[in-house]
N, C-alpha and C positions, 0 to 999 in steps of 0.2 A: 506493498500498501504506500504510495508515497507521501510523504513527507515535508510538509510547510517550515522551513527553518530561516531566521534569520541570517542575513549576509553575514560572513564570516571571514577573516583572511586567508581562515583553512581551505574557503572553496574556488578559490583562483582557480587553481587546476581545473576542475573540473567549468569550471563558469569557461573557461576559455576552451576548451573542449565543445561546451554545448553550445556557443557561437560558431566558431569555425566549422563544427559540423552542418551546421544549420543554417550558413552564409547565404546561399545561392536561394535558399528557401525563403526566407523573410525577405531577398530582395526583391522578391516578386509582389511582394505586398507593399512592402513599406520601404524608404530612402534608406539604400547601403549604408554599413556604418566607415565605408571605406578602410583601405589598407593601416592607414594612419592609427586605425583604434586596434588593431593588433601587433603594431609595431610599438606601440606606445600601453600595451595593455597593462600591465604592471603599475604606471605610475598613474591612469585612469582608475585603476582598479581602489588604489590607496585613496586619492581622492574622493570615488563615491564614501570608502569607511569614513572620512574625515567628515564627512557630509552627514553621515546616518549619526556617526558619533556628538556631532552639534545640534541633531535633533531636527533638522530641517527637510529631514529624508529619512525614509525608511525603507529600504529594499531587504526582498525573500529573493529565495532560491526555493525549487519545488525540485526537490530529490528522489530519484527512483530505490528501490531497495538495497541496491549494489553502488550506491552512492553516487552514482552520473546526475545530473542535473538534467529535468527535463521542463522546467521553465522557470522564467522569472518576472516579479511582481513584484511595480516600488510604488510606492507613495510617494509623491515628491512636490516640494515648496507646501509643509505643513506651516499653516498660518492658519490665524484667526479662526481655530477650528475646522478650517477648509483642507484639503490637498488633492492634491492629481493623482492620476492611475495609468500607467502603464504597464504591459506584460507583452510575455511571447512565451509559445510552445513548443516545444519539440516538434518536427512534424510528424514522427512515427506517433506521440501521445495525443496527435488531434481525432476529435469525432468520436468520442467518450466522454464528454462531459467533464474533463479535466479544466477548463481551462475556467466554465462558467461553476463549478464548484469551488475552484478556487478565489476569485474574484468574489466568490459571497465571504469567503474565508477572511480575505482580506479585509474586506471591509466593515468583519466585525470583530476584527485584530482595531480596524483602526479606531474605531469605537471605545473599543475597551480600553486598549494602551495606549491611545495617542487624543482621547476625548475630543473627536471629530464628531463634526456634525453633518460633513457635508464632503463627497466626494465625487470629484468631477471627470472627466475623459473625453477627447475627442477622438474624433474614427474618421476619413476619409470615407467621401461616399461611394467610392467603387470597393470598398473594404464590407460588403456585405456581412459575411459573418461575422465579422469584430462587431460589427454593430447588433448583429443576433447576440452574442456573448452579453454586451453591456445589458439591453433589454431584457435577456435570461437573469440577469442578476440582478435586477431590480430598478434600474438606470433607465431615466426619461430621457428623450431629447427636448433639452431647452433654449436651441439654434444653432445659428450657422458659425462655423469657424473659419477667421482667416486662414487663407490659405497659406501667407508667409510665417503662421505656425504649427503649422502640420507636413511640412515637405514639401511644399506651392500645390497641396491641390485641395479644392473646396472638399466640406467636410462640415460635421454635426459636434456640438458640443452635447455632452450628456450630462446626470448629475443623478445624484441618490441620496436622498435625506436617510441618515443613520438612525431616524428616532422611532425606527419600524422597520421589524424586520423583512429581508426583501421575501414575495414571493412565489413561493416555488413551481416548477413549470413542472407536469406533466409530458412522461416520455423524452427521448432522448435529447440531449443539448447536440446544439451543430455549431461547434463551434473549433475548425476546422481553420480557421486563422493565426499566422503567428503572431499576433501583433492586436488588443484592441484597442490599443489608444496612441495615438500618436502626438506623442504630446510637444508643448511648442515648443522652440527655441527661443534661449534667452542667452543674450550676450553677457560676458562677465562672470560666467559662473566657472567654479572650481575644476567642474567635468563635462566633457561634452557634453550637450544636450540630447543629441541623441542616441544618446550611452542610457542616460540618466532616463531617455523616455521608454527604453528596451526592457526594462526590469530585469 
């Protein structure tokens, strides 16, 4: 059974293996991280851990029984009881409800551990599967997303209020997208925004 864990320095090799093995799959749905991500992986990874330690982000990995990473789920820009969600799931783990179930769990943790009241996520119009994951996890569309903030494509902002539990959908979840939320590009962050967004 997969286990959700807070990102730790010891997860670095498994995270790099996950990103490398799924690079082409992720790039088919969201902007590619680029070669620089892999060249400077260690530096960027430590920057993420520093942001987490400062309390402005909460990064999670979904681990298989063998310790390999099958998903990354992030809460970023934690402020004023609100955060933005980004995630990606390995190609071989899609289509089984993993993404939707884990997004629900991250929302539960967001309220219980961080005192959050609202979680937001943006998805491009073409990322239909990601939008299904968000709605399946209790998010509702709240308006258009600026293309400049989500990889240059038009999209939609979704929001979930955390005061009530998410409705449970009947039937299998359709979570075949590698990333549910293409988070906004921010200048001046200590870590690459696409890296932070990718869970």
